[in-house]
C-alpha positions, 0 to 999 in steps of 0.5 A: 500499500502507498505509505504517507509519514506524518512525521514529528521532529521533535522541539528543535534540531536533531536531539529530539528526534525519536528512533521510530522517526529516524526509522521512518526516514531511512524508508522515505523517498521523498520528504515535505518540509517547512524551510527552516525544519529542512535545514535543520535535518538536512543531514538525515534527507541525504539522497531523497527528493525534498520539497520545501516551502515557506510560511503560510504554505501548510495547505500546499505542503500537505497536498504535495506530500499527499500526491507524492504518496499517491504516486507510489513513493514512500513519503514523509511531511515533517512537523516540528514538535508533535504532529498533534500539537499544533502540527500538521496531523489535523491538516493531512487527516482533514485532506485525506478524508475530503479525498477519500484516500483511505483505501489508497494511502496507508497514513502513519503518524509518528509522535515526537517530543514537544517543546513543552515537555522539552523545556519542562525537562530542563528546568525540573518538574514543573508539569507533575499535575494536570496541565493545559496547552493553548495557542494564542494564534487567532489565525484559525481560532476566534480570539474570544474562544482563546480567552476563554480557555485561557481564563478557564484554565487558570481558574481551574489551577492547571499548569499552562503552556502557551504556544504562538504568544505574540508577532508584530501584528498579532498583539491582542491575544497576548495582552487579553493573556496578560489581563487574565494573568493579573486576575489571579495570584503570582505564579512561577513562569518559565520562558523558553525559546529555541529548545534543542537548537543548541547555543540559541536555546535560552530558558528563563525561569521567572513570575507572572509579576515580570511578565505584567510588568514588561507587558506586550514588549517583553524582549524574550517573548516572541512568536516561537517562544514557549511560555509555561505558567505554573499552578498555584502549588508550584515552588523553587527548589533549594537549588532554583529549579521548578517543582509541581509536587504531585502530592506524594510527601503529603501523604507518605513520610520519606520512608514511603509509609502512609502518614 
């Protein structure tokens, strides 16, 4: 059967590429990718036909990948992070369904390590309780729905991951986010950019007061920044790491016996 992989490349670079994804790439004859990701993974594309394009060409890339697969060539479309976390899985599946290609193409989705999880591993254990992940991009989602999701997540005391916080032309969703932070008690915040991209990687531990003070002009927050807003139980360890206790030591003593 003709085969199309939706392949997660992980948080950035090649460090978070899984063994399953690497094996799938070896099987592929054609790779379809956003320009930036193709440059990062070019050493893995040797001997393959590579089709790339820039921002806002997602439908074109997905359709190209489908056409390559229909022609009989095993194909991968690259999705940064995880294919199901604001990635290419939803569009590929939608296009496959619209064109009724399920009997013609075998679709295989390869999971990946998101920047949310990668950044969390860098700073300790901030995501040990329930969490929500929200994109502030209102390109495809109504801004009022985004605001409602942020409000409800903060009120429910979730650890909150924020993707696509702000861009030069898209400021209001982030301003709304700050307004919601102002309605809640101070929380620890992790700001991460270029996770997995070597010397470019930058991760800062701060708090919501600092975010509110900097406003929409925060120098470390831009389109590709990830923000983790911790919950009300989160604290800093003695050596400055971030800890969201799951509750073990509330129930058990240090020997593992019930209190």
